[in-house]
C-alpha positions in Angstrom: 10.3 -11.5 3.1 11.8 -8.1 2.3 13.1 -6.5 5.5 11.8 -3.0 6.0 14.7 -0.7 6.6 15.9 2.8 6.1 16.5 3.5 2.4 19.3 5.9 1.4 18.2 9.1 -0.4 20.8 8.3 -3.1 19.0 5.1 -4.1 17.3 5.4 -7.5 13.5 5.3 -7.9 12.0 3.1 -10.7 8.4 2.4 -11.6 6.5 -0.4 -13.5 2.8 -0.2 -14.4 1.6 -3.8 -14.7 -1.6 -5.8 -15.0 -2.9 -9.3 -14.8 -6.2 -10.3 -16.4 -9.5 -10.4 -14.4 -13.3 -10.3 -15.0 -13.5 -6.8 -13.4 -11.0 -4.0 -12.7 -10.9 -5.1 -9.1 -10.3 -8.7 -10.0 -7.5 -7.6 -12.3 -5.9 -5.5 -9.6 -6.0 -8.0 -6.8 -5.0 -10.8 -9.1 -1.9 -8.7 -9.9 -1.1 -8.1 -6.3 -1.5 -11.8 -5.5 0.7 -12.8 -8.4 3.4 -10.3 -7.2 3.5 -11.6 -3.6 6.0 -14.4 -4.2 8.4 -11.9 -5.9 9.1 -10.2 -2.5 10.2 -13.5 -1.0 12.7 -14.0 -3.8 16.2 -13.9 -2.1 18.0 -12.6 -5.2 15.7 -9.6 -5.5 15.8 -8.9 -1.8 19.5 -8.6 -2.0 19.5 -5.8 -4.6 16.2 -3.9 -4.1 16.2 -1.8 -0.9 12.5 -1.2 -0.8 9.2 -0.9 -2.8 5.6 0.2 -2.6 2.5 -0.8 -4.5 -0.7 1.0 -5.4 -3.6 1.1 -7.8 -3.7 3.6 -10.6 -5.3 3.9 -14.1 -6.7 0.4 -14.0 -3.2 -1.0 -13.3 -1.0 -1.9 -10.4 2.0 0.3 -10.0 5.2 -1.1 -8.4 7.6 1.6 -7.4 11.0 0.5 -6.1 14.3 1.8 -4.7 17.6 0.4 -5.9 21.2 1.4 -6.0 22.6 2.6 -9.3 25.0 -0.4 -9.4 22.0 -2.8 -9.2 19.5 -1.0 -11.3 19.9 -2.9 -14.6 19.9 -6.3 -12.7 16.7 -5.3 -10.9 15.0 -4.4 -14.1 15.9 -7.7 -15.7 14.6 -9.6 -12.6 11.3 -7.8 -12.5 10.7 -8.4 -16.2 11.7 -12.1 -16.0 9.2 -12.5 -13.1 6.4 -10.7 -15.0 6.9 -12.9 -18.1 6.9 -16.2 -16.1 3.8 -15.2 -14.1 1.5 -13.9 -16.9 1.8 -10.2 -15.8 1.6 -7.6 -18.6 4.0 -4.6 -18.5 2.0 -1.5 -19.4 4.6 1.2 -18.8 8.1 1.5 -17.4 10.0 4.4 -15.9 13.7 3.5 -15.5 15.4 4.0 -12.1 16.6 7.6 -11.7 17.3 10.1 -8.9 14.1 11.4 -7.4 12.8 13.3 -4.3 9.7 11.1 -3.7 8.6 13.2 -0.8 8.7 16.4 -2.8 4.9 16.8 -2.6 4.6 14.9 0.7 6.5 17.1 3.1 9.7 18.0 1.3 13.2 16.6 0.9 13.9 16.8 4.7 11.4 13.9 5.1 12.7 11.9 2.1 14.2 9.0 4.1 11.3 8.8 6.5 8.8 8.8 3.7 10.7 6.0 1.8 10.6 3.9 5.0 6.9 4.6 5.5 6.0 3.6 2.0 7.9 0.3 2.3 6.5 -0.4 5.7 2.8 0.3 4.8 3.1 -1.8 1.7 4.6 -4.8 3.6 1.9 -4.5 6.3 -0.8 -4.1 3.6 0.4 -7.2 1.7 0.1 -9.2 4.9 -3.4 -7.9 5.6 -4.6 -8.6 2.1 -3.1 -12.2 2.1 -4.8 -13.0 5.4 -8.2 -11.5 4.7 -8.6 -9.2 1.7 -12.3 -8.3 2.4 -11.5 -7.4 6.0 -8.6 -5.2 4.8 -10.8 -3.4 2.3 -13.5 -2.8 4.9 -11.0 -1.6 7.4 -9.8 1.2 5.0 -13.3 2.0 3.7 -14.5 2.6 7.3 -11.3 4.6 8.0 -12.1 6.9 5.1 -15.8 7.5 5.9 -15.8 7.2 9.6 -12.4 7.6 11.3 -10.8 10.2 9.0 -14.0 12.0 8.3 -14.6 12.7 12.0 -10.9 13.2 12.8 -11.0 10.3 15.3 -7.9 8.5 16.7 -6.6 5.7 14.4 -5.0 3.3 16.9 -8.2 1.7 18.1 -9.3 1.3 14.4 -6.1 -0.1 12.9 -4.0 -1.7 15.6 -6.2 -4.8 16.4 -6.1 -5.8 12.7 -2.4 -5.0 12.4 -1.5 -7.2 15.4 -3.7 -10.0 14.2 -2.6 -10.2 10.6 0.8 -8.5 10.2 4.0 -10.2 11.4 5.8 -7.1 10.2 3.8 -4.8 12.4 4.2 -7.2 15.4 8.0 -7.2 14.9 8.2 -3.4 15.2 9.5 -1.9 18.4 7.2 0.3 20.6 8.8 3.4 19.2 8.4 2.2 15.6 4.8 1.4 16.1 4.2 4.8 17.6 5.8 6.5 14.7 3.8 4.5 12.1 0.5 5.2 13.9 1.4 8.8 14.3 2.1 9.1 10.5 -1.3 7.4 9.8 -3.0 9.9 12.1 -1.4 13.1 11.1 0.1 12.8 7.6 -3.1 12.2 5.6 -1.3 12.4 2.2 0.9 9.6 3.4 -2.0 7.5 4.7 -3.7 8.0 1.3 -1.0 5.7 -0.1 -2.0 2.8 2.1 -5.7 3.4 1.6 -5.2 3.4 -2.2 -3.1 0.2 -2.0 -5.4 -1.9 0.2 -8.9 -0.5 -0.7 -8.0 0.2 -4.4 -9.1 3.8 -4.2 -9.5 6.7 -1.7 -12.8 8.4 -0.9 -11.8 12.0 -0.7 -14.5 13.5 1.6 -14.4 16.6 3.8 -13.1 15.8 7.3 -14.4 17.1 10.6 -17.9 16.0 9.8 -20.3 13.4 10.8 -19.0 9.8 10.3 -21.0 7.7 7.9 -23.1 4.8 9.2 -22.5 1.3 7.7 -25.6 1.6 5.4 -24.4 5.0 4.2 -20.9 3.6 3.5 -22.5 0.7 1.6 -24.3 3.2 -0.6 -21.0 4.8 -1.4 -19.4 1.5 -2.2 -22.3 0.5 -4.4 -22.2 3.8 -6.3 -18.5 3.3 -6.9 -18.9 -0.3 -8.0 -16.4 -1.5 -5.4 -17.8 -5.0 -5.4 -18.3 -5.5 -1.7 -20.6 -4.5 1.1 -20.0 -4.2 4.9 -22.0 -6.3 7.3 -24.1 -4.4 9.8 -22.3 -4.2 13.1 -18.9 -4.8 11.6 -16.0 -3.9 14.0 -12.2 -3.9 13.4 -10.5 -6.8 15.0 
């Protein structure tokens, strides 16, 4: 498992857009994520890639990664070799280069913290999706349309699931958990990254309004062809 750690600002930033086949867009996306999962237990890659994050964009999965300049060519080869062996199609590639990833997410002064957050939310998200993908998608759909919409505290909503399904979250110190939950609560543009990754999209609705009921959320999911519904009485756990 890739250890989540602070990532130096000087590490380069590379991107692959990739896709695996599936009956629907969602099948394709989650098939791609499942196929990628073993890659991040690959010791040789862990030694040279300092962090990564995943998300859904333009009917593809995007893997964005951080790597030192000295290891950038080796990382590119290893990614492509893995894709080829696992039936994953490469759609587009942006070679590793210097980048301020936090430029639109708080500015350069938050660069290292943002890189750490992206890697951490992705690792936690991978663990949730492996343990119970439907539960994970429901957790973030209800976050969008109930918790965030009404500006409610996130701890009670997220933490029971994080503790139950994420060894990475459980391994965090008290201060690290507090920081992560604080970022989910207050930095909505950051939280969007995890919502997009696990749910596959983000329902951008006005906040400080009435939270949706489960039947209302199910209507939103149906209109957006999300491919799942939420059981009445569902609670995060």
